[in-house]
C-alpha positions as CSV (number, residue, x, y, z in Angstrom):
1,M,-74.5,-68.0,-31.0
2,S,-70.7,-67.7,-30.5
3,D,-68.9,-64.9,-28.6
4,E,-67.2,-63.9,-31.9
5,Q,-70.5,-63.2,-33.5
6,N,-71.7,-61.3,-30.5
7,P,-68.8,-59.2,-29.1
8,P,-69.4,-57.6,-25.7
9,T,-70.8,-54.2,-25.8
10,P,-68.1,-51.6,-24.8
11,Q,-69.0,-49.9,-21.6
12,K,-69.3,-46.2,-21.5
13,R,-66.8,-44.4,-19.3
14,G,-68.3,-42.3,-16.6
15,P,-67.4,-38.7,-16.0
16,V,-63.9,-37.9,-14.8
17,P,-63.9,-37.4,-11.1
18,V,-63.9,-33.7,-10.0
19,R,-60.7,-34.2,-8.0
20,K,-58.8,-35.4,-11.1
21,Q,-60.1,-32.5,-13.2
22,A,-58.9,-30.0,-10.6
23,T,-55.5,-31.7,-10.4
24,R,-55.1,-31.6,-14.1
25,R,-56.1,-27.9,-14.3
26,R,-53.6,-27.1,-11.5
27,F,-50.8,-28.9,-13.4
28,I,-51.6,-27.1,-16.6
29,R,-51.7,-23.7,-14.8
30,S,-48.4,-24.5,-13.1
31,V,-46.7,-25.4,-16.4
32,A,-48.1,-22.2,-18.1
33,L,-47.1,-20.0,-15.1
34,G,-43.6,-21.6,-15.0
35,S,-43.1,-21.0,-18.7
36,A,-44.2,-17.4,-18.4
37,V,-41.8,-16.8,-15.5
38,V,-38.9,-18.3,-17.3
39,G,-39.8,-16.3,-20.4
40,L,-40.1,-13.0,-18.5
41,S,-36.8,-13.8,-16.7
42,F,-35.1,-14.3,-20.0
43,L,-36.5,-11.0,-21.3
44,G,-35.2,-9.3,-18.2
45,F,-31.7,-10.9,-18.8
46,V,-31.4,-9.3,-22.2
47,P,-31.4,-5.6,-21.1
48,V,-29.0,-6.5,-18.3
49,G,-26.6,-7.9,-20.7
50,N,-27.0,-5.0,-23.1
51,A,-26.5,-2.5,-20.3
52,Y,-23.0,-3.9,-19.5
53,K,-20.3,-1.3,-20.1
54,P,-16.6,-2.0,-20.4
55,R,-14.9,0.1,-17.7
56,L,-11.4,1.1,-16.6
57,R,-10.8,-1.0,-13.5
58,P,-8.6,-0.1,-10.5
59,P,-4.9,-1.1,-10.5
60,G,-4.2,-4.8,-10.1
61,A,-7.6,-5.9,-11.5
62,L,-7.9,-9.4,-12.8
63,E,-9.1,-10.0,-16.3
64,E,-12.7,-8.8,-16.7
65,K,-14.6,-12.1,-16.3
66,D,-12.4,-13.1,-13.4
67,F,-12.8,-9.6,-11.9
68,L,-16.6,-9.7,-12.1
69,A,-16.6,-13.2,-10.6
70,S,-14.3,-12.4,-7.6
71,C,-15.3,-8.8,-6.7
72,I,-17.9,-8.8,-3.9
73,K,-18.7,-5.1,-4.3
74,C,-17.7,-4.3,-0.8
75,G,-16.4,-0.8,-1.6
76,Q,-13.2,-1.1,0.4
77,C,-11.2,0.1,-2.5
78,V,-13.4,3.2,-2.8
79,Q,-12.9,4.1,0.8
80,V,-9.1,4.1,0.7
81,C,-8.6,5.9,-2.6
82,P,-7.0,9.3,-1.6
83,V,-8.3,11.1,-4.8
84,Q,-11.6,9.3,-4.8
85,A,-10.9,8.0,-8.3
86,I,-12.8,4.7,-7.8
87,K,-16.5,4.7,-8.1
88,L,-19.1,1.9,-8.0
89,G,-21.2,1.0,-11.0
90,D,-24.8,2.3,-10.9
91,I,-28.0,0.5,-11.6
92,D,-27.7,1.1,-15.4
93,E,-24.4,-0.9,-15.5
94,G,-25.9,-4.3,-16.1
95,Y,-23.5,-6.9,-14.8
96,G,-21.3,-4.1,-13.6
97,I,-23.7,-2.8,-11.0
98,G,-21.8,-2.2,-7.7
99,V,-18.4,-3.0,-9.3
100,P,-15.6,-0.5,-8.9
101,F,-14.3,1.4,-11.9
102,I,-12.4,4.6,-12.8
103,D,-13.7,7.4,-15.0
104,A,-10.4,8.9,-15.9
105,R,-11.8,12.1,-17.5
106,N,-13.5,13.0,-14.2
107,Q,-10.8,11.7,-11.8
108,A,-7.8,9.7,-12.7
109,C,-5.6,7.4,-10.5
110,D,-2.5,9.5,-9.8
111,F,-0.9,6.9,-7.5
112,S,-0.7,9.5,-4.7
113,C,-1.1,6.6,-2.2
114,D,2.2,5.2,-3.5
115,A,1.5,1.6,-2.3
116,V,-1.7,1.3,-4.3
117,Q,-4.0,1.1,-1.3
118,C,-6.9,-0.3,-3.3
119,I,-5.0,-3.5,-3.9
120,L,-4.1,-3.7,-0.2
121,A,-7.7,-3.2,0.8
122,C,-9.3,-5.7,-1.5
123,P,-10.3,-8.8,0.5
124,T,-10.9,-11.2,-2.3
125,G,-7.9,-10.8,-4.7
126,A,-10.0,-9.2,-7.4
127,L,-7.3,-6.5,-7.2
128,T,-3.9,-8.1,-6.7
129,Y,-0.2,-7.5,-7.0
130,R,0.3,-11.0,-8.4
131,K,-2.3,-13.1,-10.2
132,P,-2.8,-16.7,-9.1
133,D,-1.4,-19.2,-11.6
134,F,-4.9,-20.3,-12.7
135,A,-6.0,-16.8,-13.6
136,E,-6.1,-15.6,-17.2
137,T,-3.0,-13.6,-18.3
138,R,-2.4,-11.7,-21.5
139,A,1.2,-11.0,-22.4
140,G,0.4,-7.4,-23.6
141,M,-1.0,-6.5,-20.2
142,Q,2.3,-7.3,-18.3
143,M,4.8,-4.5,-17.7
144,S,8.2,-5.1,-19.2
145,R,9.7,-3.6,-16.0
146,A,8.4,-2.2,-12.8
147,P,7.0,1.3,-13.3
148,V,8.9,4.1,-11.7
149,L,6.8,6.6,-9.8
150,K,8.1,10.2,-10.5
151,A,7.2,11.2,-6.9
152,K,9.5,8.5,-5.6
153,E,12.2,8.7,-8.3
154,K,14.9,9.8,-5.8
155,D,13.8,7.2,-3.1
156,P,15.8,4.0,-2.5
157,E,12.8,2.1,-4.0
158,P,11.1,4.2,-6.6
159,T,9.0,1.6,-8.3
160,L,5.4,0.5,-7.9
161,N,4.7,-3.1,-7.2
162,L,2.4,-3.3,-10.3
163,K,2.8,-6.1,-12.7
164,E,0.1,-5.3,-15.2
165,R,-1.3,-2.2,-16.8
166,I,-5.0,-1.4,-16.6
167,G,-5.1,0.2,-20.1
168,V,-3.1,2.2,-22.6
169,A,-3.3,5.9,-23.5
170,R,-3.9,6.9,-27.1
171,L,-3.9,10.2,-29.0
172,D,-7.5,9.8,-30.1
173,R,-8.0,13.3,-31.6
174,P,-4.7,14.7,-32.9
175,E,-6.5,17.5,-34.6
176,L,-7.6,18.8,-31.2
177,C,-4.2,18.4,-29.5
178,L,-2.8,21.9,-28.8
179,A,0.8,20.6,-29.1
180,V,0.1,19.2,-32.6
181,Q,-1.4,22.6,-33.5
182,G,1.7,24.4,-32.2
183,K,-0.2,26.1,-29.4
184,G,0.6,26.7,-25.8
185,F,-1.8,26.8,-22.8
186,K,-2.4,29.2,-20.0
187,G,-4.9,28.9,-17.2
188,Q,-6.8,26.2,-15.4
189,A,-6.5,22.9,-17.3
190,R,-10.2,22.0,-17.0
191,G,-11.7,25.3,-15.9
192,P,-12.9,26.6,-12.5
193,A,-15.7,24.1,-12.1
194,F,-13.6,21.0,-12.4
195,T,-13.3,19.1,-9.1
196,G,-10.5,16.6,-10.0
197,L,-7.5,16.2,-7.7
198,L,-3.9,15.6,-8.6
199,R,-0.6,15.3,-6.7
200,Y,1.8,18.1,-7.6
201,M,5.3,17.3,-6.2
202,E,6.3,20.9,-6.2
203,V,3.3,21.7,-4.0
204,D,3.0,18.7,-1.7
205,R,4.3,15.3,-2.4
206,W,1.7,13.6,-0.2
207,K,-1.4,15.7,-0.6
208,P,-3.3,16.0,-3.8
209,I,-4.9,19.4,-4.6
210,P,-7.6,20.5,-7.0
211,V,-6.4,20.8,-10.5
212,R,-8.2,24.2,-10.8
213,D,-5.9,25.5,-8.0
214,H,-2.8,24.8,-10.1
215,P,-2.9,27.0,-13.2
216,Y,-0.5,26.4,-16.0
217,E,1.5,28.5,-18.4
218,R,3.1,26.6,-21.2
219,E,4.6,27.9,-24.5
220,V,3.7,24.6,-26.0
221,C,1.1,22.4,-24.3
222,D,2.6,19.4,-22.7
223,L,0.4,18.7,-19.7
224,C,-0.1,15.1,-20.6
225,V,3.6,14.5,-20.4
226,T,4.6,16.6,-17.4
227,E,1.7,15.5,-15.2
228,C,2.0,11.8,-15.9
229,P,2.9,10.2,-12.6
230,I,4.9,7.4,-14.3
231,K,8.4,7.9,-15.7
232,D,9.0,7.2,-19.4
233,A,5.3,6.5,-20.0
234,I,4.7,9.3,-22.5
235,A,6.9,11.8,-24.3
236,M,6.7,14.8,-26.6
237,V,8.1,14.0,-30.0
238,G,8.9,16.7,-32.6
239,F,7.7,16.6,-36.2
240,V,7.5,18.9,-39.2
241,A,4.0,20.1,-40.1
242,E,2.7,20.6,-43.6
243,D,3.5,24.3,-43.4
244,G,7.1,23.5,-42.6
245,S,6.9,24.6,-39.0
246,R,8.2,22.4,-36.1
247,R,5.5,20.9,-34.0
248,F,5.2,18.3,-31.2
249,K,2.9,15.5,-30.4
250,P,2.5,13.2,-27.4
251,V,3.7,9.6,-28.0
252,V,2.7,6.9,-25.6
253,L,5.5,4.6,-24.5
254,E,5.5,1.0,-23.2
255,Q,5.7,2.1,-19.6
256,C,2.2,3.5,-19.8
257,V,0.0,1.8,-17.1
258,G,-3.3,3.4,-18.2
259,C,-3.8,5.5,-15.1
260,G,-5.7,8.2,-17.0
261,V,-3.9,11.3,-15.7
262,C,-3.2,12.4,-19.3
263,E,-6.9,12.2,-20.2
264,M,-7.9,14.0,-17.0
265,V,-5.6,17.1,-17.5
266,C,-6.0,17.4,-21.2
267,P,-7.4,20.9,-21.6
268,T,-9.3,20.3,-24.9
269,E,-12.9,19.3,-24.9
270,P,-13.3,16.5,-25.7
271,A,-10.0,15.2,-24.6
272,A,-7.4,14.8,-27.3
273,I,-5.8,11.8,-25.5
274,V,-7.8,9.0,-23.9
275,I,-7.3,5.7,-22.2
276,D,-8.3,2.4,-23.8
277,Q,-9.4,0.2,-20.9
278,R,-7.9,-3.3,-20.6
279,K,-5.8,-2.5,-23.8
280,E,-2.7,-4.6,-24.4
281,W,0.5,-2.9,-25.3
282,S,1.6,-3.1,-28.9
283,A,4.6,-1.3,-30.3
């Protein structure tokens, strides 16, 4: 009988060796564990991204993505700020944890250091007087001319070496603005519990004092204009109200650098005027 008529009987495979089975199980476990770790890591990434908050950055800050990439969270800018306007992002800040920012309502930058010490203290260039050529630049962030510091207006060199604004002020709630309502203001701008500091040239050009220690008395409220540290950044402009009376409202001008002093001293609650962080100037 030929081989074709009697094909060889297939031999049965023996059991897989124990060592191979163990190796296979370890491989499957490793793949499953790795996938779980990656999945959990991604799930953790989502709340971090969602927790990110756009913030008002210190003077001279690069565009946000460049700023976050270059800031090493050393805190040097915090230490040199004379009014302690600069804070570091807390654990709920997502990508911004440990990154310096300014909460203008609580404490604005009043440039009482004149030379902008935070920029001088920054070791990485995250805060800089002049951006490198490769860094992103937006035309609306650039100052049309060097800002004049009121406290130095009579000095031989009254300007700040600041090329870009950090934001722009905006009359957010005109219905709350005392000037728009035709009202004056008397007393402590933010009440006796407010701890914010501000440089008052008539008191001490070099030493900021608590805002609560400098009460006001104005026939028409104009604190956002008079306390702004930058010349020609904001002005009171008259208008005729519906009842025919003459009123005033603050108008933000191109020299606004976004320091936040107007928001800090605004006596209404919430503030009638606010700072839009990283906002470009538009006429």
